[in-house]
N, C-alpha and C positions, 0 to 999 in steps of 0.2 A: 890928347887934354881938351879939346874944346868938344870934340862929341860927346864925351863924359860931362862936361860944365852943361852942355845943351840938353842932356838927357836928365841931370840931376834937376834944372830948372824945370824941364816939361813936368816931371814925375812930379816933383814938389809942390809946384802950382796946383795939380789935378788933386793933391792929398790937402793942402791948403783949403780948398773949395767945401772940405768935408771936414775940417777941424774941429767944428764944433760939436761933431758927432762924437760922444763917450766911446761908443762901440769900435770906432774906427783907429787904427794907430798903425804907426810903421817902426820896422826895426831894420837898421841900415848898416851892414859891415862895409866898410871902404877901406881901400888899400891906395895908401900915398906913397910919396918916394921912400926909398931904402927900406923897403918891409914894415913901414909903418902902417897899423892898420887902427881906424876910428869906429867906435859903435856909437850910433845914435838912435835914441828910442824917442818917437815923438807921439804924444796923443792930446786930445783937448784937456785943459786943466779940470773940467770935471771929472775926467776918468781918473785921474792921480787923486784926487780929493775924494774919490768914493773908495777906491782901493786902500787910502790911508785910514778913513773912517772905519773900514772893513776890518783891516789887521792891526790897528793901534787905538783900538777903540777905549782901551785902558789907560792908554797915556797919550791923550789928546795933546797936539800941537799948539803953542800960544805964541810962537812967532814965524815969520816967513822961513827963517834959519832952519828952525826945528822940522817945518816941513819939507824943506828941502833934504834934510838927513834922513827922514824917515823915506822919503821918495829913492834916496841912492840905496839904502839899506833893501826896500823893498824890490827893486830891480835886482839887486846882486843875489837874494834869496831865491828869486823865481827865474834866472836865468842860467841856461847850462850852452856853452857852444863847445865843440870837439872837433879837432881836426884829425884828418888820417886815423879816426876811428877811435883812438884812446887817448890823443893829445889833446888835454884839456887847457883852455887860456886863462890868464889871470887878469883884471882889470884895474886900471888907476883909481885913484880916490872919486873922479868923476866930478862933474858940475852940471847943476841944473838951471837952466833957463826959463823962468817963469812967464806965464802969458797965456792967452787964450789957445793957443797951441803951444804946450809946454814941452821944451827937449831936455834930454836928459843924455850927456856926451860922456863917454869914457875912452881913455887910450888901450889898446889892447895889446897885451904882451904874450909872448909864446906861439905865435903863428907861425909854422914851418912856411920856408922857403919854395918848397915843392908842398902842393897841395894834390890830395888825391881824393879826400873825401872831408864833409863838412855835415856835422850835426847840430842842428838849432832847436833848442825849446825855450820859449818864453810865455810863462803862465801869469805874468804880471797883471793880466786885465781879464783873467778866466771867470773873474765872478760878477762881469757885466755881461748882460743878455746880449746875445746875437753877436760877441765881441769877434774882429777879425783883426789881423795884423798882416800889413804887406811886408813881406821879407826881401829884403833888397841887398845884393851882393854886389860889389863893384870892384873888379879887379884890372889890373892894368892889361889890356891885349886879349881880355875876355867879352863876349857879347854880354849886352847888359840886360838881365832878367829879372823879374820878381814873381815870387809865390806868396802862398796866403798860409799862415797859422791862423786856425780857428779849432772850434769844437770837435768837429770832425775828423782832425788827424792829430787831436789831443795838444794841440799848440806846438806841435814839433814837425821837423822834416830832418830825413836824412837826403843829401844830395852827394853826387858824384862828379868828378871832371870827367868831362867829356873831351871833344875837341873845340878849346877854347870855349868853353861854355860850362855852365852848373846845370845838371840833370837830375831831378827827382830821382829817387829810388822809391819805387811803389813795392814794399814787402809784399802785399798778398797777389802779386801776379801770378807765380808760380801757383800758388794755393788754389787759386780762382781756376786756371786752367785745369789742373789736375782734376778739380772736383768737376769740372764741365766732361772732362773725359769720363770719369768715373760714373757719372750719372748716365751718360751714353752708352757706356758698357752697360749697366745694369738694365736700361731699358731695352737694349738689342736681346739680353737674355731672358727678360720677362717675355718680350715678344716671341721670341724660340722656345720658351717654356709653354708658352699657352699654344702655340703652332703645334709642338709635339703633342699636347693633349687632347687638342681638336683631332689631330690624324689619327690618333689611337682611338678616339671613340667613333670615328668613321670605319675605321677598320673593323672595329668589335662589331658596329651596327651590321656591316656588309657580310662579314662572316657568321653573324647569327642567322642570316635569311637563307643561307648555302644549307 
């Protein structure tokens, strides 16, 4: 428990240093006691305001409570979490803590006791230039790891459970390796074809002199 608290303190301290940057956010999924899970999404107030102006321009908010409600709706519309490939979660009503670093907190329902894989997609800040979100999963007994959601991975990650840790599944590894092998084979075939043609020309030239 102490290690978890220390990790959270260290991680959040480093993130807070960037709290005023609208392109930086965090998506944290944390297991508490009795298989209770909490989701916390943190970003600068500017980032949330920019997204709400973009998506709710026809119905601008007039009060802080209206803004909070729009933030909750926006997060729910742009967040997907699945466990064990097909099991989707549901979220509580949620709360929004406004500040220079604004936090959105939900209780998560439907997380299986035995986890084999996790898929997370968060496009809540995709309109913000060069945005990136640190994805943190904290599960009791697991190593403390964090990943990054950004444009290059379409703001989504697939993770599988290794030995007491979450490991990213890189879907194009097989394709990349196969492509390299295919290119190598084609290169060898081209070299062999060129060699055969050269030998034929040499033989033809030699026989023409006999």
